[in-house]
MIMAR-841684 format. One record per residue: residue in three letters; x, y, z of N, C-alpha, C in turn. Coordinates in steps of 0.02 Angstrom, whole numbers, padded with zeros to 5 digits, always signed. Example, Ala and Ser with C-alpha at 12.3 -4.5 7.8 and 13.67 -1.06 7.14 Angstrom:
2
ALA+00660-00284+00390+00615-00225+00390+00660-00165+00390SER+00642-00112+00354+00684-00053+00357+00645+00002+00394
This chain:
452
MET+02368+06445-00216+02319+06360-00183+02360+06347-00114VAL+02319+06340-00062+02353+06293-00021+02342+06230-00023VAL+02396+06192-00013+02414+06115-00023+02414+06079+00060THR+02381+06033+00079+02371+06016+00126+02390+05942+00134ALA+02415+05944+00192+02458+05848+00181+02431+05805+00202PRO+02447+05745+00179+02379+05702+00210+02380+05693+00293VAL+02315+05663+00306+02303+05656+00377+02297+05570+00394PRO+02336+05555+00447+02320+05490+00461+02271+05462+00485ARG+02237+05400+00447+02194+05374+00462+02186+05314+00520GLY+02129+05331+00571+02128+05280+00620+02054+05296+00663PRO+02050+05239+00690+01973+05234+00736+01972+05277+00774ARG+01932+05286+00814+01903+05353+00858+01948+05325+00908ASN+01999+05387+00966+02036+05363+01022+01958+05390+01100LEU+01947+05360+01136+01937+05383+01188+01972+05423+01223PRO+01936+05440+01274+01980+05508+01313+02026+05470+01358LEU+02075+05500+01371+02144+05489+01425+02155+05423+01390VAL+02119+05368+01366+02159+05288+01360+02159+05274+01276GLY+02132+05305+01255+02141+05319+01177+02102+05219+01144ASN+02166+05185+01129+02138+05107+01125+02184+05085+01149LEU+02216+05082+01219+02213+05055+01251+02169+05002+01268PRO+02131+04994+01290+02065+04922+01329+02075+04877+01262ALA+02054+04902+01198+02038+04851+01154+02114+04800+01126PHE+02163+04856+01125+02239+04837+01125+02240+04777+01152ARG+02252+04786+01219+02276+04748+01277+02222+04671+01285ALA+02158+04687+01254+02105+04638+01269+02131+04574+01234ARG+02145+04610+01161+02149+04555+01100+02216+04613+01052PRO+02270+04600+01067+02349+04647+01045+02333+04631+00964ILE+02327+04551+00933+02337+04534+00866+02299+04555+00844GLN+02224+04543+00851+02164+04558+00825+02149+04600+00791PHE+02177+04669+00865+02163+04757+00862+02224+04765+00795LEU+02272+04747+00791+02328+04761+00737+02298+04738+00661MET+02265+04664+00672+02243+04667+00592+02182+04689+00590ARG+02155+04713+00634+02093+04777+00617+02116+04816+00576MET+02159+04853+00621+02204+04924+00605+02215+04921+00515ALA+02246+04872+00511+02261+04847+00441+02213+04839+00387ARG+02164+04821+00430+02133+04793+00379+02077+04866+00354ASP+02061+04911+00393+02033+04956+00396+02045+05024+00386TYR+02118+05021+00387+02131+05109+00362+02215+05095+00342GLY+02227+05047+00321+02264+05044+00276+02342+05038+00285ASP+02396+05076+00266+02465+05069+00273+02517+05104+00335LEU+02456+05146+00366+02493+05178+00432+02438+05201+00436PRO+02389+05149+00481+02345+05188+00536+02386+05226+00607TYR+02340+05256+00620+02353+05305+00683+02298+05290+00743PHE+02326+05301+00796+02275+05268+00866+02330+05294+00900ARG+02303+05305+00992+02314+05314+01049+02325+05263+01089LEU+02375+05241+01112+02395+05200+01179+02390+05206+01239GLY+02348+05250+01275+02375+05290+01338+02358+05355+01314PRO+02415+05387+01349+02459+05471+01319+02497+05432+01262TYR+02507+05401+01222+02548+05370+01173+02524+05390+01093PRO+02564+05428+01050+02534+05424+00976+02556+05341+00956VAL+02502+05304+00937+02560+05255+00888+02526+05231+00817TYR+02562+05226+00777+02551+05215+00716+02604+05141+00690LEU+02555+05115+00654+02549+05029+00612+02607+05030+00577ILE+02642+05008+00556+02693+05014+00486+02677+04965+00458ASN+02627+04952+00427+02602+04910+00374+02620+04898+00292HIS+02691+04918+00281+02703+04931+00211+02755+04900+00206PRO+02793+04849+00167+02873+04856+00167+02913+04905+00139ASP+02889+04950+00099+02933+05011+00111+02929+05059+00188PHE+02887+05064+00203+02897+05094+00286+02927+05055+00325VAL+02912+04995+00336+02955+04953+00376+03046+04971+00364ARG+03071+04972+00300+03123+04950+00271+03156+05047+00307GLU+03091+05097+00310+03134+05170+00291+03131+05173+00388ILE+03089+05135+00438+03105+05125+00507+03181+05084+00522PHE+03177+05028+00501+03254+04996+00525+03302+05003+00498VAL+03294+05031+00429+03371+05046+00385+03371+05109+00376THR+03337+05139+00334+03329+05228+00297+03330+05270+00355GLN+03291+05270+00384+03283+05319+00454+03292+05276+00519GLN+03333+05240+00529+03357+05197+00605+03401+05238+00644ALA+03441+05298+00635+03459+05354+00665+03423+05381+00710ASN+03334+05393+00681+03296+05424+00722+03245+05378+00767PHE+03287+05340+00784+03226+05276+00820+03262+05235+00870ILE+03236+05245+00928+03259+05206+00970+03204+05143+01014LYS+03218+05098+01041+03171+05029+01050+03089+05074+01106SER+03051+05062+01072+02985+05093+01100+02994+05066+01179ARG+02940+05081+01207+02892+05086+01284+02915+05006+01308ALA+02911+04951+01257+02895+04892+01263+02963+04866+01305LEU+03015+04870+01273+03083+04842+01294+03133+04903+01331GLN+03080+04981+01336+03130+05013+01370+03101+05006+01441ARG+03054+04981+01458+03025+04932+01518+03067+04881+01541ALA+03086+04831+01473+03091+04762+01490+03182+04762+01530ARG+03186+04832+01523+03251+04844+01566+03247+04827+01635ILE+03212+04818+01669+03169+04803+01743+03218+04747+01758LEU+03199+04689+01694+03221+04635+01698+03288+04601+01672LEU+03318+04649+01609+03374+04641+01567+03433+04665+01565GLY+03407+04734+01595+03470+04797+01610+03461+04815+01544GLU+03542+04829+01540+03570+04862+01476+03603+04809+01417GLY+03565+04778+01431+03581+04718+01374+03558+04728+01301LEU+03584+04680+01250+03588+04689+01169+03513+04740+01155LEU+03454+04683+01172+03391+04716+01151+03378+04762+01184THR+03393+04800+01234+03374+04879+01257+03438+04933+01282SER+03480+04907+01267+03514+04972+01258+03518+05004+01200GLU+03569+05050+01177+03536+05109+01146+03616+05136+01123GLY+03627+05159+01085+03677+05211+01050+03740+05176+01047GLU+03801+05224+01055+03860+05205+01072+03879+05143+01121PHE+03849+05133+01162+03829+05086+01232+03812+05023+01174HIS+03759+05021+01145+03727+04960+01109+03797+04959+01074ARG+03815+04976+01023+03863+04955+00972+03938+04934+00989ARG+03946+04970+01055+03993+04930+01080+03991+04854+01111GLN+03939+04824+01146+03927+04775+01154+03906+04734+01094ARG+03877+04749+01042+03863+04702+01021+03939+04699+00969ARG+03965+04732+00960+04051+04705+00934+04068+04668+00951LEU+04086+04683+01033+04082+04632+01110+04071+04527+01090VAL+04019+04562+01080+03972+04480+01070+03973+04459+01017GLN+03967+04486+00956+03967+04441+00878+04027+04396+00862PRO+04063+04406+00890+04121+04347+00831+04075+04264+00895ALA+04050+04265+00937+04010+04212+00985+03971+04175+00917PHE+03937+04206+00859+03909+04208+00836+03929+04206+00749HIS+03979+04185+00757+04040+04186+00685+04026+04114+00661ARG+04045+04107+00595+04014+04047+00572+04043+03972+00570GLU+04140+03978+00609+04135+03916+00635+04137+03904+00706ARG+04115+03949+00743+04068+03941+00825+04000+03902+00806LEU+03972+03939+00761+03917+03905+00739+03902+03827+00718ALA+03978+03817+00672+03965+03740+00658+03960+03706+00718ALA+04005+03724+00769+04018+03680+00860+03957+03671+00871TYR+03923+03745+00865+03857+03729+00908+03801+03696+00861GLY+03799+03682+00818+03766+03644+00788+03766+03546+00796SER+03834+03532+00790+03868+03463+00832+03804+03456+00876VAL+03804+03520+00951+03760+03510+00992+03696+03485+00997MET+03672+03555+00948+03598+03552+00920+03564+03476+00895ALA+03596+03466+00867+03588+03397+00831+03583+03330+00868GLU+03646+03340+00926+03628+03285+00984+03619+03287+01011TYR+03572+03348+01067+03519+03333+01100+03453+03354+01083GLY+03441+03355+00997+03377+03344+00956+03367+03248+00957VAL+03416+03221+00971+03428+03162+00936+03391+03139+01023ARG+03440+03172+01076+03451+03130+01150+03368+03121+01174LEU+03322+03191+01135+03256+03204+01154+03217+03152+01105ARG+03228+03147+01046+03176+03072+01030+03197+03006+01043GLU+03239+03021+01079+03256+02961+01111+03213+02924+01173ARG+03205+02992+01204+03172+02982+01265+03088+02971+01273TRP+03076+03007+01208+02980+03003+01177+02992+02929+01201LYS+02916+02936+01187+02893+02848+01197+02804+02854+01163SER+02836+02808+01128+02754+02786+01070+02681+02798+01097GLY+02645+02827+01075+02583+02832+01101+02568+02876+01155SER+02616+02898+01185+02631+02956+01236+02602+03033+01201THR+02557+03059+01264+02539+03120+01238+02574+03176+01309LEU+02605+03225+01262+02655+03268+01303+02636+03345+01262ASP+02653+03393+01302+02666+03455+01294+02708+03480+01234VAL+02686+03481+01199+02757+03521+01161+02800+03564+01176ALA+02740+03613+01191+02792+03695+01193+02806+03651+01259ASP+02809+03627+01325+02849+03635+01383+02915+03584+01332GLU+02896+03524+01293+02983+03508+01275+03027+03554+01243MET+02989+03595+01194+03037+03611+01166+03054+03682+01204MET+03025+03698+01236+03045+03760+01292+03122+03735+01320ARG+03109+03653+01365+03161+03633+01381+03231+03597+01345LEU+03198+03596+01282+03258+03566+01241+03299+03632+01219THR+03274+03686+01193+03311+03737+01178+03351+03791+01239LEU+03329+03783+01297+03357+03790+01333+03428+03761+01349ALA+03406+03691+01380+03481+03661+01386+03518+03669+01290ILE+03517+03682+01247+03555+03700+01206+03575+03764+01211VAL+03550+03805+01255+03561+03891+01219+03609+03868+01312GLY+03592+03824+01339+03644+03815+01404+03699+03820+01376LYS+03702+03743+01358+03782+03743+01334+03820+03749+01291THR+03767+03769+01233+03816+03818+01173+03843+03877+01202LEU+03826+03916+01231+03848+03983+01250+03854+03997+01317PHE+03857+03933+01372+03895+03955+01419+03919+03907+01431SER+03912+03852+01415+03949+03772+01421+03922+03757+01492ALA+03854+03756+01511+03805+03740+01580+03778+03678+01535ASP+03758+03658+01608+03707+03601+01610+03646+03621+01648VAL+03613+03638+01606+03536+03685+01639+03466+03627+01631GLU+03508+03574+01600+03441+03526+01609+03387+03505+01679THR+03435+03507+01712+03395+03485+01770+03359+03546+01811GLU+03372+03603+01794+03338+03666+01807+03309+03695+01771ALA+03293+03639+01700+03250+03679+01663+03204+03687+01686SER+03130+03661+01701+03065+03668+01736+03072+03741+01771GLU+03102+03761+01812+03105+03792+01846+03140+03851+01830ILE+03173+03865+01804+03227+03900+01746+03149+03935+01709GLY+03105+03880+01656+03067+03903+01620+02987+03931+01674GLN+02998+03924+01706+02922+03929+01770+02936+04011+01772SER+03017+04047+01819+03031+04101+01816+03007+04134+01744LEU+03037+04123+01685+03037+04169+01630+02965+04181+01616THR+02930+04104+01633+02841+04126+01615+02814+04189+01659THR+02842+04191+01737+02803+04232+01764+02825+04312+01750VAL+02930+04321+01728+02917+04371+01713+02893+04411+01652LEU+02885+04371+01616+02847+04389+01559+02780+04391+01536LYS+02748+04354+01578+02672+04365+01587+02663+04453+01627MET+02703+04472+01667+02711+04503+01740+02725+04579+01668PHE+02752+04576+01601+02766+04625+01570+02715+04646+01537ARG+02650+04624+01543+02586+04663+01513+02567+04711+01576VAL+02562+04693+01617+02537+04730+01670+02645+04803+01652LEU+02697+04786+01685+02730+04839+01667+02737+04884+01620MET+02725+04874+01578+02714+04902+01489+02655+04966+01487LEU+02594+04925+01546+02567+04999+01575+02574+05067+01568PRO+02518+05116+01541+02563+05190+01576+02548+05193+01646PHE+02614+05238+01677+02619+05260+01748+02607+05183+01778SER+02630+05125+01765+02671+05066+01786+02732+05078+01827GLU+02745+05121+01814+02819+05133+01839+02785+05133+01941TYR+02750+05173+01949+02703+05180+02024+02690+05101+02047LEU+02669+05047+02018+02646+04999+02012+02686+04967+02021GLU+02760+04955+02047+02814+04934+02048+02856+04963+02125LYS+02818+04994+02150+02837+05014+02237+02778+04989+02279LEU+02715+04959+02240+02672+04942+02268+02679+04864+02312PRO+02659+04850+02373+02667+04764+02385+02616+04732+02359LEU+02602+04725+02274+02546+04684+02243+02568+04593+02248PRO+02553+04560+02239+02573+04481+02256+02595+04475+02192SER+02579+04505+02132+02604+04493+02079+02688+04510+02076MET+02694+04573+02105+02765+04598+02084+02799+04557+02145ARG+02789+04531+02179+02802+04483+02240+02855+04435+02216ARG+02795+04417+02133+02798+04339+02092+02882+04362+02054PHE+02852+04408+02014+02879+04446+01979+02960+04454+02003GLU+02967+04493+02074+03026+04475+02105+03062+04413+02137LYS+03043+04370+02139+03047+04322+02154+03078+04275+02094ALA+03038+04280+02043+03072+04249+01964+03136+04265+01948GLN+03125+04349+01956+03208+04374+01917+03248+04358+01992ALA+03226+04359+02045+03307+04363+02113+03321+04274+02073ARG+03276+04218+02047+03285+04148+02016+03346+04169+01980LEU+03318+04190+01910+03362+04202+01850+03422+04221+01885ASP+03447+04287+01913+03498+04317+01946+03544+04243+01956SER+03514+04213+02002+03561+04202+02036+03594+04126+02005ILE+03539+04116+01949+03584+04050+01901+03650+04085+01878ILE+03622+04152+01841+03659+04197+01772+03755+04204+01826TYR+03739+04231+01877+03780+04268+01912+03812+04215+01950GLY+03790+04138+01968+03818+04100+01985+03879+04076+01939LEU+03843+04071+01859+03880+04051+01784+03952+04098+01803ILE+03938+04140+01813+04004+04216+01807+04027+04209+01841HIS+04029+04184+01921+04063+04186+01962+04098+04117+01967GLU+04078+04093+01944+04115+04001+01953+04157+04007+01873ARG+04148+04045+01851+04193+04057+01796+04232+04107+01805ARG+04246+04145+01827+04299+04194+01850+04347+04168+01916LYS+04315+04126+01934+04334+04102+01982+04398+04056+01963SER+04379+04023+01909+04426+03952+01877+04458+03990+01834GLY+04436+04043+01816+04490+04078+01738+04495+04032+01690GLN+04468+03989+01680+04459+03952+01620+04432+03991+01560ASP+04447+03960+01493+04421+04014+01448+04403+03955+01398THR+04340+03932+01405+04320+03877+01360+04316+03896+01272GLY+04322+03953+01271+04289+03979+01228+04206+04005+01179ASP+04177+03971+01237+04105+03981+01245+04104+04056+01227LEU+04014+04086+01237+04011+04158+01242+04027+04187+01309LEU+04011+04157+01375+04018+04193+01432+04108+04195+01439SER+04169+04134+01424+04241+04152+01420+04211+04216+01385MET+04210+04241+01313+04205+04304+01264+04181+04367+01330LEU+04130+04377+01338+04106+04419+01382+04168+04449+01438LEU+04164+04385+01475+04220+04407+01526+04280+04424+01519LEU+04318+04411+01458+04386+04397+01449+04369+04484+01396ALA+04313+04485+01381+04310+04564+01313+04335+04611+01336GLN+04382+04632+01288+04409+04711+01308+04410+04750+01245ASP+04386+04808+01248+04364+04868+01196+04413+04917+01191ASP+04459+04907+01118+04503+04942+01107+04468+05009+01121GLU+04416+05010+01092+04402+05091+01088+04390+05134+01164THR+04389+05075+01204+04386+05120+01264+04450+05113+01306GLY+04501+05097+01303+04559+05106+01334+04567+05025+01348GLY+04527+04976+01335+04537+04912+01346+04495+04901+01400ALA+04462+04932+01416+04396+04910+01456+04368+04842+01459GLY+04362+04809+01502+04302+04738+01510+04241+04758+01527MET+04208+04724+01549+04138+04712+01558+04134+04710+01623THR+04085+04730+01685+04084+04734+01748+04033+04659+01743ASP+04030+04619+01795+03997+04572+01817+03916+04580+01798GLN+03905+04656+01813+03821+04688+01795+03833+04681+01731GLN+03850+04679+01681+03857+04701+01602+03870+04647+01564VAL+03890+04584+01617+03905+04531+01590+03829+04486+01595ARG+03820+04517+01643+03738+04480+01680+03687+04508+01633ASP+03679+04568+01613+03635+04593+01565+03634+04532+01496GLU+03693+04549+01472+03705+04513+01411+03680+04451+01408ALA+03702+04399+01451+03698+04353+01463+03628+04318+01461LEU+03589+04362+01511+03538+04344+01540+03490+04367+01471THR+03492+04409+01432+03489+04432+01365+03467+04362+01303LEU+03543+04343+01318+03544+04305+01251+03519+04230+01269PHE+03513+04235+01343+03493+04163+01383+03418+04157+01367LEU+03396+04232+01404+03317+04223+01359+03284+04198+01296ALA+03337+04254+01251+03318+04273+01172+03321+04195+01140GLY+03394+04181+01166+03409+04117+01131+03360+04038+01138HIS+03328+04054+01169+03290+03963+01187+03220+03998+01156GLU+03194+04043+01185+03129+04057+01186+03079+04071+01121THR+03110+04111+01076+03100+04131+01031+03123+04053+00979THR+03154+04016+00974+03174+03963+00935+03100+03899+00969ALA+03113+03924+01031+03046+03854+01061+02981+03860+01027ASN+02962+03904+01016+02884+03942+01005+02894+03936+00931ALA+02940+03942+00894+02930+03917+00817+02924+03881+00814LEU+02972+03817+00852+02971+03759+00841+02904+03725+00858THR+02858+03748+00918+02803+03712+00939+02760+03728+00888TRP+02758+03786+00857+02693+03819+00789+02711+03774+00763THR+02764+03751+00727+02796+03723+00656+02748+03647+00689TRP+02781+03603+00722+02727+03540+00744+02647+03545+00744TYR+02628+03613+00776+02549+03608+00767+02532+03608+00682LEU+02575+03654+00646+02556+03647+00583+02564+03604+00524LEU+02629+03565+00544+02656+03508+00523+02572+03463+00531SER+02555+03441+00577+02504+03408+00593+02445+03431+00569GLN+02430+03478+00533+02356+03500+00504+02377+03500+00445ASN+02429+03495+00414+02425+03506+00355+02487+03434+00330PRO+02457+03380+00329+02495+03299+00306+02511+03284+00233ASP+02506+03332+00201+02556+03320+00135+02606+03354+00130CYS+02619+03415+00175+02677+03453+00175+02744+03397+00229GLU+02694+03384+00271+02725+03350+00321+02771+03275+00299ARG+02719+03264+00248+02760+03179+00196+02812+03211+00140LEU+02810+03270+00114+02847+03312+00093+02935+03293+00140LEU+02914+03313+00181+02962+03348+00254+03014+03263+00251HIS+02956+03232+00254+02975+03164+00272+03018+03126+00226GLU+03001+03138+00158+03017+03101+00108+03099+03130+00087GLU+03110+03210+00124+03161+03235+00104+03215+03194+00163LEU+03174+03188+00222+03247+03194+00285+03268+03121+00283ASP+03201+03077+00254+03222+02998+00209+03281+03018+00154ARG+03286+03050+00118+03324+03053+00044+03398+03065+00072VAL+03400+03134+00122+03465+03172+00140+03475+03121+00185LEU+03457+03095+00232+03507+03100+00289+03519+03014+00269GLU+03455+02982+00249+03480+02900+00237+03504+02851+00335GLY+03430+02883+00362+03437+02856+00434+03475+02830+00511ARG+03540+02894+00469+03574+02916+00520+03565+03006+00530PRO+03567+03012+00589+03566+03082+00651+03580+03144+00580PRO+03553+03189+00588+03570+03281+00558+03647+03280+00580GLY+03677+03333+00536+03742+03367+00564+03729+03427+00516VAL+03769+03470+00544+03800+03550+00512+03795+03521+00411ALA+03836+03490+00402+03864+03453+00351+03785+03459+00288ASP+03722+03441+00323+03685+03407+00306+03630+03473+00278LEU+03643+03514+00310+03600+03595+00302+03586+03607+00235PRO+03631+03607+00179+03621+03644+00130+03559+03601+00086ASN+03563+03545+00100+03508+03513+00090+03438+03494+00102LEU+03458+03515+00177+03394+03500+00187+03335+03553+00163ARG+03335+03568+00133+03286+03642+00083+03223+03625+00097TYR+03190+03609+00093+03109+03598+00105+03109+03598+00189THR+03151+03575+00236+03163+03575+00287+03154+03650+00326GLU+03194+03669+00302+03197+03754+00307+03144+03805+00280LYS+03109+03781+00214+03045+03793+00194+02997+03804+00237VAL+02996+03739+00263+02930+03727+00318+02934+03767+00387LEU+03026+03793+00416+03025+03822+00468+03021+03904+00433ALA+03021+03911+00410+03011+03974+00370+02931+03998+00354GLU+02895+03953+00337+02829+03951+00336+02791+03966+00405ALA+02816+03928+00453+02802+03927+00523+02800+03985+00542MET+02847+04023+00533+02866+04100+00566+02833+04154+00513ARG+02820+04129+00469+02765+04170+00428+02712+04167+00474LEU+02683+04135+00484+02614+04106+00498+02638+04154+00592TYR+02664+04100+00614+02664+04139+00703+02719+04147+00705PRO+02750+04198+00693+02845+04243+00696+02828+04252+00782PRO+02893+04228+00806+02901+04204+00867+02904+04314+00908ALA+02923+04371+00880+02937+04438+00883+02871+04463+00841TRP+02809+04449+00869+02762+04474+00838+02759+04527+00805ALA+02782+04565+00870+02789+04649+00846+02850+04670+00874ILE+02868+04734+00844+02929+04766+00829+02908+04835+00848GLY+02923+04851+00916+02920+04943+00920+02990+04978+00919ARG+02962+05042+00888+03006+05097+00900+02970+05145+00915MET+03031+05188+00955+02994+05270+00968+03046+05305+00902SER+03033+05368+00888+03050+05414+00844+03086+05469+00895THR+03147+05484+00884+03185+05527+00924+03158+05627+00930GLY+03151+05613+00841+03138+05685+00806+03075+05675+00782PRO+03061+05718+00744+02993+05736+00699+03022+05684+00624PHE+02976+05674+00592+02992+05640+00518+02939+05638+00488GLU+02949+05604+00414+02908+05603+00366+02898+05520+00355LEU+02836+05483+00327+02821+05434+00340+02761+05424+00294GLY+02765+05410+00199+02712+05398+00168+02683+05463+00138GLY+02704+05535+00148+02696+05585+00154+02655+05629+00203ILE+02666+05580+00249+02620+05605+00326+02685+05600+00368LYS+02679+05687+00402+02717+05699+00449+02714+05667+00520ILE+02756+05660+00565+02739+05627+00612+02788+05656+00686ALA+02781+05655+00727+02801+05717+00777+02845+05669+00824ALA+02894+05701+00843+02944+05684+00894+02908+05632+00924ARG+02929+05571+00945+02931+05519+00998+02865+05498+01006SER+02833+05505+00936+02792+05437+00923+02806+05368+00915ILE+02780+05336+00927+02783+05263+00954+02756+05222+00867CYS+02808+05175+00847+02791+05155+00762+02800+05073+00793ILE+02752+05033+00767+02732+04961+00796+02747+04944+00699ALA+02798+04897+00686+02811+04844+00641+02768+04769+00673SER+02745+04731+00627+02693+04681+00670+02710+04646+00589PRO+02767+04593+00615+02781+04537+00590+02714+04473+00551TYR+02668+04484+00608+02623+04438+00611+02553+04474+00570VAL+02566+04535+00568+02506+04562+00505+02542+04553+00445THR+02603+04586+00424+02641+04610+00371+02643+04537+00327HIS+02639+04481+00375+02664+04392+00358+02573+04380+00311ARG+02550+04411+00331+02464+04399+00333+02450+04436+00282ASP+02491+04496+00236+02456+04525+00192+02459+04484+00140PRO+02386+04480+00102+02397+04460+00040+02432+04485-00024ARG+02457+04553-00012+02479+04568-00066+02536+04537-00090TRP+02567+04542-00041+02625+04496-00035+02616+04418-00022PHE+02578+04395+00014+02557+04322+00027+02479+04291+00004PRO+02472+04290-00045+02405+04260-00071+02387+04214-00037ASP+02308+04210-00018+02289+04144+00006+02326+04156+00107PRO+02336+04214+00120+02387+04199+00166+02383+04151+00236GLU+02317+04147+00260+02293+04088+00300+02314+04003+00304ARG+02330+04005+00240+02359+03934+00204+02444+03923+00207PHE+02456+03862+00253+02520+03833+00266+02561+03822+00214ASP+02597+03848+00167+02627+03832+00106+02684+03840+00104PRO+02748+03792+00107+02805+03794+00112+02849+03827+00042GLU+02800+03799-00011+02832+03832-00055+02836+03892-00063ARG+02809+03925-00030+02788+03992-00029+02886+04026-00046TRP+02941+03972-00022+03002+03997+00007+03056+03973-00051THR+03017+03957-00101+03080+03964-00187+03110+04028-00192GLN+03156+04013-00206+03198+04080-00229+03180+04124-00243GLU+03130+04092-00319+03103+04145-00351+03029+04175-00330ALA+03013+04121-00280+02956+04178-00243+02965+04217-00177ARG+03013+04208-00168+03078+04266-00106+03087+04320-00143ASP+03140+04307-00220+03135+04375-00257+03085+04420-00298ALA+03030+04377-00286+02969+04433-00296+02927+04471-00263ARG+02949+04458-00203+02924+04485-00146+02978+04558-00120PRO+02951+04586-00084+02982+04659-00059+03004+04622-00006LYS+03098+04663-00005+03108+04613+00068+03112+04631+00140PHE+03055+04666+00161+03019+04692+00205+02938+04664+00199SER+02950+04617+00183+02872+04579+00179+02878+04512+00227TYR+02941+04515+00222+02963+04449+00275+03011+04472+00316TYR+03000+04463+00406+03043+04499+00439+03047+04446+00485PRO+03017+04395+00503+03046+04376+00574+03098+04409+00619PHE+03149+04400+00618+03204+04423+00668+03243+04519+00635GLY+03173+04542+00624+03174+04626+00634+03224+04638+00558GLY+03252+04699+00567+03307+04725+00518+03347+04773+00533GLY+03396+04780+00490+03431+04854+00494+03499+04837+00530ALA+03508+04885+00573+03564+04855+00620+03534+04846+00684ARG+03503+04844+00704+03492+04793+00752+03449+04733+00750ILE+03437+04707+00682+03428+04632+00670+03440+04572+00713CYS+03413+04528+00748+03426+04489+00794+03496+04451+00785ILE+03549+04472+00852+03613+04458+00824+03624+04369+00824GLY+03577+04338+00841+03569+04273+00843+03537+04231+00795GLU+03519+04268+00721+03471+04239+00665+03511+04175+00629ARG+03549+04196+00623+03597+04123+00600+03617+04060+00651PHE+03600+04079+00707+03609+04009+00757+03525+03995+00762ALA+03477+04014+00762+03403+04004+00746+03380+03973+00703TRP+03426+03990+00654+03382+03936+00589+03426+03884+00583MET+03499+03871+00599+03516+03822+00606+03477+03782+00678GLU+03487+03813+00697+03424+03759+00777+03377+03721+00770GLY+03315+03775+00713+03268+03759+00691+03260+03711+00649VAL+03318+03719+00600+03317+03649+00534+03338+03590+00578LEU+03404+03588+00617+03429+03523+00631+03392+03502+00693LEU+03319+03541+00722+03284+03489+00778+03241+03476+00748ILE+03206+03512+00699+03148+03492+00643+03163+03412+00624ALA+03242+03397+00599+03249+03363+00563+03264+03276+00597ALA+03297+03310+00672+03315+03242+00735+03256+03223+00729LEU+03202+03274+00762+03127+03244+00788+03086+03219+00735ALA+03064+03242+00656+03048+03233+00628+03056+03155+00610GLN+03116+03158+00596+03122+03075+00558+03111+03022+00602LYS+03095+03014+00664+03082+02964+00698+02994+02989+00732TRP+02974+03028+00717+02922+03039+00751+02857+03081+00699LYS+02796+03081+00702+02725+03120+00681+02693+03134+00747LEU+02673+03193+00755+02652+03233+00800+02607+03243+00778ARG+02559+03213+00830+02471+03221+00812+02441+03263+00871LEU+02378+03333+00853+02368+03364+00877+02299+03336+00929ASP+02325+03325+01012+02266+03304+01037+02195+03331+01022PRO+02152+03295+01027+02089+03334+01013+02053+03376+01037ALA+02088+03353+01116+02048+03424+01161+02085+03495+01157GLN+02153+03497+01124+02180+03555+01138+02149+03608+01098ARG+02167+03654+01149+02124+03730+01129+02216+03776+01107VAL+02202+03798+01025+02244+03803+00998+02233+03903+01002GLU+02274+03932+01010+02271+04003+01017+02333+04053+01060PRO+02356+04089+01011+02423+04123+01016+02406+04173+01063LEU+02483+04172+01131+02478+04214+01163+02537+04260+01159PRO+02528+04324+01138+02548+04383+01129+02586+04409+01189LEU+02610+04375+01212+02683+04438+01256+02750+04466+01216ILE+02789+04455+01255+02849+04488+01214+02850+04457+01155THR+02860+04378+01168+02860+04324+01117+02787+04311+01102LEU+02778+04263+01024+02717+04247+01031+02717+04157+01061ARG+02693+04147+01116+02692+04078+01132+02623+04039+01135THR+02611+03996+01133+02530+03964+01125+02492+03963+01208LYS+02443+03997+01208+02394+04025+01275+02372+03955+01332TYR+02363+03910+01291+02360+03810+01302+02385+03788+01315GLY+02464+03809+01308+02504+03725+01273+02488+03714+01222MET+02519+03669+01187+02507+03601+01134+02523+03534+01162ARG+02464+03521+01177+02470+03437+01181+02469+03420+01122MET+02509+03358+01121+02514+03317+01058+02548+03234+01064GLN+02499+03190+01025+02521+03124+01052+02583+03105+00995LEU+02623+03078+01036+02682+03038+00975+02657+02983+00960LEU+02693+02975+00886+02677+02928+00841+02748+02902+00807PRO+02760+02852+00805+02831+02825+00744+02818+02810+00714ARG+02885+02844+00664+02855+02830+00577+02887+02757+00583THR+02836+02734+00542+02860+02681+00498+02926+02668+00487GLY+02967+02618+00471+03044+02592+00457+03080+02650+00457THR+03067+02685+00530+03148+02736+00532+03195+02702+00579THR+03239+02734+00572+03283+02671+00611+03304+02727+00665ASN+03351+02714+00718+03349+02774+00765+03409+02794+00762
């Protein structure tokens, strides 16, 4: 008897382009449709690349943990080297392990406590600047706030005055990645296109800021105990005590500068939107803040008691995970779910898709922070929820992000309610992170009876 191996299911692929036009037009909707129509391991092509959507927690674990040695970052982050160089997001192999080992101490528990006091302070400063009844773009506000925090905590730098310019530069380079990820886009880089010139100008501006911080710190020789000092003073015993070049420091600093504020800002923006649409959840949040904080500003010591606040953030990142898709490319052939998959296949794990799977999250479109009781967590597979990735390459700043998110929600919601502008269109914009396509204009309403 001849036994045939299972064959992956998927949509019809067009000649040459496969399903690239449909994916580029509406990537989130495309992946949701693949999961709905073709199950846990849909197959399709994006241009010349064979792609599998990894749509089951057991398969996600295989890619991130069990078989992780067989994978490297997929094309999206390989192309991100144009901006980020060989930082933690893009580097591979032994070099990545070395760099992660050198950066890790900046995120140890005792340092996080010091960062937390800055996060809370900056949150309180922002809420005091807000004016009752005014309407503002919360997406911009959160970007500026988290940018200022990452500048202060990791680089001891005041970047608030440059926040708008930095934000514009980051927006320019992130939007350009949609073009740079196209097949054969390497050739586009060499053309004098206006979009490439804008990209290069934005990159040069970001470089000037980061290299300026590096040169100033090297000149002073001061050890401020922040991430930048760690990078400049780091010596790797396994490589004979070699330190980092300015280029290596720049790559790691820019990576953490970007990742350290972009993802949290997006998560907070979606949180304010969801709270505005779910007043009962907002009321429970306010009740916890009033009970725990008793009118004083939040601090690191309050985190263990801000459980509902943490649930609100967890549920916001379930519905709108900042890292909406995580790609890996196989270096050798492997098997998944009984299907044999060739080397150099791209595997996409989408937190956005998995987090909306009714097998793990019944009534998945509903915002419900009570999904995050310990009992509910224990009843679900681990990789049914993975907003920070997983395995050896899990986000190095995960604890930083959780602390920042909870403290900023507490500081701002303690004094304000935010209400969506009736004219505001709400739609996700899936770049490298999940932004809001049209911003998020909201009106500020003071909470009655709260203190400053």
